[in-house]
C-alpha positions in Angstrom: 0.0 0.0 0.0 1.2 3.5 -0.8 1.8 5.5 2.5 0.6 9.1 2.6 2.8 11.8 4.0 1.0 13.9 6.6 2.0 17.2 5.1 3.8 18.6 2.1 7.5 19.0 2.4 8.9 22.2 3.9 9.4 24.8 1.2 6.5 24.0 -1.0 3.8 25.7 1.1 3.9 29.4 0.9 2.6 30.1 4.4 2.2 28.6 7.8 -1.5 27.8 7.3 -0.8 25.7 4.2 2.1 23.8 5.9 -0.1 23.0 8.9 -3.2 22.0 7.0 -2.5 20.6 3.6 -5.6 21.4 1.5 -5.8 20.4 -2.2 -8.4 20.8 -4.9 -8.9 18.1 -7.4 -10.4 18.9 -10.8 -11.6 16.3 -13.3 -13.3 16.5 -16.7 -13.5 13.0 -17.9 -14.0 11.3 -21.3 -17.8 11.3 -20.7 -17.7 15.1 -21.2 -20.5 15.7 -18.8 -18.9 18.4 -16.8 -16.3 19.3 -14.2 -16.0 17.6 -10.8 -14.2 19.7 -8.1 -13.3 18.4 -4.6 -11.6 20.3 -1.8 -9.6 17.7 0.2 -7.9 17.9 3.6 -4.9 15.6 4.0 -4.0 16.5 7.6 -4.9 13.1 9.1 -3.1 11.2 6.3 -6.5 10.0 5.0 -8.2 12.2 2.4 -11.2 14.0 3.9 -13.4 15.9 1.5 -14.5 19.2 2.8 -16.6 20.3 -0.1 -17.5 19.2 -3.7 -18.9 21.0 -6.7 -20.1 19.9 -10.1 -20.9 22.0 -13.2 -22.1 20.7 -16.5 -20.1 21.5 -19.6 -21.6 24.5 -21.4 -23.0 23.2 -24.6 -20.7 25.1 -26.9 -17.6 24.0 -24.9 -18.7 20.4 -25.0 -19.2 20.5 -28.7 -15.8 22.0 -29.1 -14.3 19.2 -27.0 -16.1 16.6 -29.1 -14.9 18.2 -32.4 -11.3 18.1 -31.2 -11.4 14.3 -30.7 -10.7 14.0 -34.5 -8.2 15.8 -36.7 -9.6 18.8 -38.5 -8.7 22.2 -40.1 -6.9 24.7 -37.8 -6.8 22.1 -35.1 -3.8 23.6 -33.2 -5.4 27.0 -32.9 -8.8 25.6 -31.9 -7.2 23.4 -29.3 -5.3 26.4 -27.8 -8.5 28.5 -27.6 -10.4 25.6 -26.1 -7.7 25.2 -23.4 -8.0 28.9 -22.5 -11.8 28.6 -22.2 -11.4 25.4 -20.1 -9.1 27.3 -17.7 -11.9 29.8 -17.1 -14.4 27.0 -16.6 -12.1 25.3 -14.1 -11.5 28.6 -12.3 -15.3 29.0 -11.8 -15.4 25.5 -10.3 -12.5 26.3 -8.0 -14.3 29.5 -6.8 -17.5 27.6 -6.2 -16.0 24.8 -4.2 -14.2 27.3 -2.0 -17.4 29.1 -1.4 -19.1 25.8 -0.5 -16.3 25.1 2.1 -16.0 28.7 3.3 -12.3 28.4 2.6 -10.2 31.2 1.0 -7.8 30.5 -1.9 -4.7 31.4 0.2 -5.4 28.4 2.4 -5.1 25.9 -0.5 -1.7 24.4 -1.2 -2.4 23.4 -4.8 -4.9 22.4 -7.4 -4.5 19.0 -9.2 -6.0 19.4 -12.6 -6.2 16.5 -15.1 -7.2 18.5 -18.2 -9.4 17.2 -21.0 -8.2 14.2 -22.9 -8.5 14.5 -26.6 -5.9 11.9 -27.7 -4.6 8.9 -26.0 -1.8 7.2 -28.0 0.5 5.3 -25.7 1.7 3.2 -28.5 3.2 6.4 -29.9 4.3 7.5 -26.4 1.9 10.4 -25.9 -1.4 11.2 -24.3 -2.8 14.7 -24.8 -4.9 16.5 -22.2 -5.9 20.0 -23.2 -5.3 22.5 -20.4 -3.8 25.9 -19.6 -2.5 25.4 -16.0 -0.5 28.7 -16.1 -3.7 30.6 -16.8 -5.6 28.6 -14.2 -2.9 29.5 -11.6 -3.2 33.2 -12.6 -7.0 33.1 -12.4 -7.2 31.4 -9.0 -4.0 32.6 -7.4 -3.4 29.0 -6.4 -0.5 26.8 -7.5 -1.6 24.3 -10.2 -0.2 20.8 -10.7 -1.0 19.3 -14.1 0.3 17.0 -16.9 0.2 13.9 -14.7 0.6 11.4 -17.6 3.8 12.5 -19.4 6.4 11.3 -16.9 5.0 7.8 -16.8 4.9 7.7 -20.6 8.5 8.9 -20.7 9.4 6.0 -18.5 7.8 3.5 -20.9 4.4 3.4 -19.4 0.9 3.9 -20.7 0.3 7.0 -18.7 -3.0 5.4 -17.6 -4.9 4.5 -15.6 -3.7 6.8 -12.9 -6.3 6.2 -10.2 -5.3 2.7 -9.1 -2.5 4.2 -7.0 -5.1 6.3 -5.2 -7.4 3.3 -4.9 -4.5 1.3 -3.3 -3.8 4.1 -0.9 -7.4 4.5 0.4 -9.3 1.3 -0.3 -6.9 -1.6 0.5 -7.8 -4.1 3.3 -5.5 -6.6 4.8 -8.1 -9.3 5.0 -10.5 -8.8 2.1 -9.8 -9.2 -1.6 -11.4 -6.0 -3.0 -11.8 -4.8 -6.6 -12.5 -1.2 -7.4 -14.3 -0.7 -10.8 -14.3 2.8 -12.1 -17.0 3.2 -14.8 -16.7 6.7 -16.3 -16.5 7.3 -20.0 -14.2 4.3 -20.0 -13.9 1.6 -17.4 -10.8 0.7 -15.4 -10.3 -1.6 -12.5 -7.9 -1.9 -9.5 -7.3 -5.4 -8.0 -6.5 -5.1 -4.3 -5.7 -8.7 -3.3 -4.0 -8.9 0.2 -0.4 -10.1 -0.1 -0.3 -9.6 -3.9 1.0 -7.0 -6.3 -1.6 -4.3 -6.9 -2.8 -4.5 -10.5 -5.0 -2.2 -12.6 -5.8 -1.5 -16.2 -8.5 -0.2 -18.5 -11.0 -2.9 -19.3 -12.9 -1.2 -22.1 -15.7 1.3 -22.8 -17.7 2.5 -19.8 -20.4 4.9 -20.6 -18.9 6.5 -23.7 -20.7 4.4 -26.4 -24.0 4.4 -24.5 -23.8 8.1 -24.1 -22.9 8.7 -27.8 -25.7 6.4 -29.0 -28.5 7.9 -26.9 -27.2 11.4 -27.9 -27.3 10.4 -31.6 -30.8 8.8 -31.4 -32.6 10.8 -28.7 -30.5 14.0 -28.2 -30.0 13.1 -24.6 -26.5 13.3 -22.9 -26.9 9.9 -21.1 -29.3 7.1 -20.4 -30.8 7.9 -17.0 -30.7 4.8 -14.8 -30.3 2.7 -17.9 -34.0 3.0 -18.6 -33.7 3.1 -22.4 -31.4 0.1 -22.4 -33.9 -1.7 -20.3 -36.5 -1.4 -23.0 -34.3 -3.2 -25.6 -33.0 -6.7 -26.0 -29.4 -7.8 -26.3 -28.3 -8.6 -29.8 -26.0 -11.7 -29.5 -24.4 -11.4 -32.9 -23.6 -7.7 -32.5 -22.2 -8.3 -29.0 -20.0 -11.0 -30.4 -18.6 -8.7 -33.0 -17.9 -5.9 -30.6 -16.2 -8.2 -28.1 -13.9 -9.6 -30.9 -11.9 -6.3 -30.8 -8.2 -7.0 -30.3 -8.1 -4.7 -27.2 -9.9 -7.4 -25.2 -7.4 -10.1 -26.1 -4.4 -7.9 -25.1 -2.7 -8.5 -21.8 -2.4 -5.8 -19.2 -0.9 -3.2 -18.8 -3.3 -1.6 -21.2 -5.4 1.5 -21.6 -7.8 2.9 -24.1 -9.7 6.1 -25.1 -12.0 7.7 -27.7 -9.2 6.9 -30.2 -10.2 3.3 -29.8 -13.9 3.2 -29.1 -16.3 5.8 -30.6 -19.4 6.0 -32.8 -17.4 5.5 -36.0 -15.9 2.3 -34.5 -19.5 1.1 -33.6 -20.9 1.9 -37.0 -18.6 -0.7 -38.6 -20.6 -3.4 -36.8 -24.1 -2.1 -37.5 -26.2 -3.0 -40.6 -28.9 -0.4 -40.1 -31.7 -2.8 -39.4 -31.2 -2.8 -35.6 -33.7 -1.1 -33.3 -32.0 1.7 -31.5 -33.0 0.5 -28.1 -31.6 -2.9 -28.8 -28.3 -1.4 -29.7 -28.4 0.5 -26.4 -29.2 -2.7 -24.5 -26.3 -4.4 -26.3 -23.9 -1.6 -25.4 -24.8 -1.9 -21.7 -24.2 -5.6 -21.9 -20.9 -4.9 -23.8 -19.6 -2.7 -20.9 -20.7 -5.2 -18.3 -19.4 -8.3 -20.0 -16.0 -6.9 -20.9 -15.5 -5.7 -17.3 -16.6 -9.0 -15.9 -14.4 -11.0 -18.3 -11.4 -8.8 -17.4 -12.1 -9.5 -13.7 -12.4 -13.2 -14.1 -9.4 -13.5 -16.4 -6.9 -11.3 -14.6 -8.2 -10.9 -11.0 -9.6 -14.2 -9.9 -12.7 -13.8 -7.8 -12.7 -10.9 -5.5 -14.9 -11.0 -2.4 -16.3 -7.6 -3.0 -16.5 -5.1 -6.0 -16.9 -1.4 -5.3 -18.0 0.8 -8.2 -17.4 4.5 -8.7 -18.0 6.8 -11.6 -21.2 7.7 -13.4 -21.8 4.1 -14.3 -22.8 3.4 -10.7 -26.2 5.1 -11.5 -27.0 2.9 -14.5 -29.2 0.3 -12.9 -29.3 -1.8 -16.1 -25.5 -1.9 -16.4 -25.0 -2.8 -12.7 -27.6 -5.5 -12.9 -25.8 -7.0 -16.0 -22.5 -6.8 -14.1 -24.0 -8.7 -11.2 -25.5 -11.3 -13.6 -22.0 -12.0 -14.8 -20.4 -12.1 -11.3 -23.2 -13.7 -9.2 -20.9 -14.7 -6.4 -19.4 -11.2 -5.8 -21.0 -8.6 -3.6 -21.2 -5.5 -5.8 -21.8 -2.1 -4.2 -20.5 1.5 -4.5 -17.5 3.1 -2.9 -19.9 4.9 -0.6 -19.5 1.8 1.5 -15.8 2.6 1.9 -16.4 6.2 2.8 -15.8 7.8 -0.7 -18.9 8.8 -2.6 -18.7 7.3 -6.1 -19.3 10.5 -8.0 -16.3 12.2 -6.4 -13.6 9.5 -6.4 -11.7 10.8 -9.4 -11.7 14.4 -8.3 -10.4 13.4 -4.9 -7.9 11.2 -6.7 -6.4 14.2 -8.5 -6.2 16.1 -5.3 -4.3 13.1 -3.9 -2.0 13.0 -7.0 -1.3 16.7 -6.5 -0.6 16.1 -2.9 1.9 13.3 -3.8 3.6 15.7 -6.2 3.9 18.4 -3.6 5.2 15.8 -1.2 8.0 14.8 -3.6 6.6 11.3 -3.8 5.9 9.0 -6.7 2.3 8.2 -7.6 2.4 5.8 -10.5 2.3 2.0 -10.2 4.6 0.4 -12.7 2.7 -2.9 -12.5 -0.4 -0.9 -13.7 1.0 1.4 -16.4 4.1 -0.6 -17.5 6.5 2.2 -16.6 10.1 1.1 -15.9 9.8 2.4 -12.3 8.0 4.7 -9.9 8.0 8.4 -10.9 6.9 11.7 -9.4 4.1 12.8 -11.7 2.9 16.2 -12.7 4.3 19.7 -13.6 4.0 22.5 -11.1 2.8 26.0 -12.0 3.3 28.3 -9.0 0.7 30.9 -8.1 
């Protein structure tokens, strides 16, 4: 298990208050493109304690710009830079709001951990691109910003992802119980926490990304609330078989994926146009559940308990299908472990920033494939 340092090292904090009470803000805009999660976290006790949270939906125009940047297009570099600037203002509003919710002033916060918005993930080419302007964010908030968490792991030969298993290991491990943390955001990743064994983790495939894209295309809705639309359809076995034949699912960990791998264009190759839209949605829910369950059974054995976090925890149809495939596992949310499932990733990026500020590594080579542990993130002082 990774041990947390009680406070940032002397010299990083700019005043006594910060040194005595290490407060960090985690910001996350995931591949689901639903909005920004912000969490203000206190690390004084060594265990992350959330003092306040805040969520804001992506403004429609900003979300459309993010989606458009997922593929190459004219004037892409200029558009990406403008998007990053707008994103910094969006982040700054979230920071201001979470501080108001906690009744905390900016000068009490040691740093912001900001992931940025992923628009390319190409570990086979040794890069992963998260759009962000951390210098502007530091200027807008007057708080030090720590960003660019993936690059150092990639430079060390890793995938740069997933990053959250190190956090899962730090806060969710149990000496007696074999636990598995399943994060179902835009994409799904798992962390295998088996006592006495090396911590493992990897991306296991699409989470909500295909379901969200399909319901957006067919019903102009951002997501399938509670999985209700999927529940009206039937699973199409032939379509499911074709989807699951993708080479990603035969690859051994470490592995990671993104919108570069799974998107509507990828899905369209397997459709003949005669399918009912709701049946495709039901099949996509089954696809996410089945690929996650197969990954667990293949690489993790049979955990005693599975704890879900991320937006997928609210999709009752998806969770029911997952339980169908893993009938002997107790499946619940990370709420049971003291971390609300909607905020785990934001808290994780506060933790990653805390590790950086503490001068401690926060990648797991067994997870990412890096040649060793590395201190992640670049620091942009206030």
